[in-house]
C-alpha positions, 0 to 999 in steps of 0.5 A: 066225363062227368064222374071223372070231373067230380072225382077231380073236384073231390080231390081239391081241384077247382074246375072251370070251362072255357069256350070261344062261343058267342056271349049271346045267340043260338049257341050263346053262353046260356045254351052252353051253360044249360047243356053243361050243368043241366043236360050232360049226364053219365047215363050209366052212373048218373053223375053230372058235371060239378057247377063251375065257372064258364068263360067265353068271348064277348061276341054278341052274335053267332056270326062274329064268333064264327068269323073269329073261329075261322081266323077272319076277325081281328082277335087272332082266332079262338086259339089266341083268345083261349091262350090270352084267357088262360094266361090271364087266369094264371096271372092271378096266382102270380105274386105282385111285384114288390115295391121298389124299397123291398126289391133288395129282399128275397121274394116271398114264396108262391102260396101255390095254385095256378093252372094245373091240367087241361082237357080238350079235343083240338090241337089248338086247345093243347097249344093254348094250355101249354102256352099258358104254362100247363105241363105237357104231360098234364094235357089230355085230348079226346081224339076222334075215336073218343080215346083220352090221350095224354100229351108229352113235351115235343123233342124241340120243347124238351131240348129247349127246356134242358138248354135253359136248365143248363144255362141256369145251373151254370150261372148259379154260384151255389150250384143246383137249386130247386124251387118250391113253385114249379110243379106244385102249382096244384090248387086250380085245375082242369079246364074242359068244356062243351067245346073242350080243349085239346091236343098236340101242336106248335112249339116256340113263340110262347105257344109251347110244344106238345105231342101225343105221348102214346099213352091213352085210355079208352075213355075218361072211365078207363083212366078213372079205373087206374087208381095209381095213375090217377093218384100220381097225376092228380094227388090229393089237394085236400084231406081224405075226410074232405074228399070222402065227404065230397064224393059221398055228396056227388054219389048221392046226387048221381043215385037220385038222378037215375030212374027208379030201379036203374040206380046202382049202390055206391060203396065209398072208399078213398079211391072213390065211389065203387059201383055195384 
């Protein structure tokens, strides 16, 4: 997972982690932060997670966080918390409403950015991602067998989207039109975590709907080896020289973190570091 997220960061995607654990206590944010950025390591390659923001709850005790996780608190549980946080982050990339004087003029184009993809390990995580606007096909779940599973829009969700598209097309006097926003919201990126985010789930009610697509990889490394798939799902958001520079930095740190004699040489290419 560490090398995979280093790859995404090198491609120009900004990462962040989201957990419903308590702010303080035995399982508080400092312990989570230490695990993510000091302990977690790919044993074979030596890669560590990129330093990234970590969002958590305001709970000040493990017990209050546990009650919220079990749905016994007043906040609607960790699922509602994650959905609210993701929507709040997504809202940062939406242009502010124009003053009333300018509302008769066309809105300026969205400069890009926003939630692009999500990684997790529970159905409620995928529900939160999808409800915050992440496309189902860019939500990935680690299943109980440690496989990385790609989601897809549920039949009900796809039918609802098709119906909405048809209604929009019929109400447009100029026929079909397209938006520069949509799928091009690609500058902000993957959320993954020690209590990472997850799969399948309910549709409707703003929660979105996604199901397993049937496409899966044995691990993050399996997807990393499929360079064409990686390029298709996560196209470069920076220049190739910028990507190479960042990859070289991560590869050097990875080599330095392994014991003497166990490291591997890394041959750099646009596709990423190739270990020998």
